[in-house]
C-alpha positions, 0 to 999 in steps of 0.5 A: 650771620651778620658781622659784629659792629665794633664801635671805635670811640674818638676824643681829644684833650687839650684843644683850649690850652696855650701850651703843650700838645693836643692828645687824642685816643681811640678806644674799642670796648669789649662787651663785658666792660664795666661801663659804670666806671665811665663818664666824660673825663671832665666830670670825673675826679682825677682819682676816678680817671686814673682808676678807669684808665688802668681798667680801660688799658687792661680790657679795651683795644686802644691807641693814643696820639699826640701832636706837639705845639710846633705842629699845632702852630703850623697846621692849627688846633683843629687839624692837629686834633684830627691828626692826633685822632688819626695817630691814635687810630693807627696805634689801635689798629696795630693792637687790633689783631691780638685784641680780636684774638683774645676776645674771640672775635673773627667776623667784624666791622669797624665803625667810628664815633667822635665827639664834636663836629668833625671826623678824623681821616680814618679808613672806616665809616665814622660819624661825629656827634657833639656831646658824644663824650657824655653818651657813648662809653667808648667815647667816654673811655677815649676822653679819659685816656686822652686827658690822663695822658696829657695831664701826665705830660704837663706835670712832666713839663712843669719839672722841665720848665719850672715857674710856669705852673703847668702841673697846676693849670695844665697849660689852660689859659688861666689868669696865672698862666697868662701873667707868667707868660708876660713876665717870663716870656713864652716857654718852649712848649708855648703855642705861639699862634694862640693869644696869651 
């Protein structure tokens, strides 16, 4: 009997912003997952993302990785995104034995797929595919977890550093964000290697 292929979907959120961390998620979905609730996180409303997040965390095996602005400045955003994916995979791996047991899976092989043009350094066969977050349910689920996690952090950062508008723009390079950085100077979560 062939071993079951379990697909680990990887995706990140927050490569473009001028502030805050980059987040990534790794997700394995069970066969009975309601995939109709999924899509690329950018194409879902906040309400639908939040509802999907609850179901993903309840049914899937998942992990989330975060890399802060200091490390982004040190190693660059691409390397930081790859590191966040690796951290997400490490967390997923810790949960995997329990999840496999609960889903009655014993003979399996892990394969990975990531959105984009590069795979993280994980010890499984992994391939990358641009626009994977619009094609593969496990990557869609990863994009949802990465985005909801990061958005929540930026809302908290808005309370910590009022005046920068982080709850509104989530650190992305909007005109308002750039203007406030020039007016107030960079906040402690600003990515100083990014031009603002």
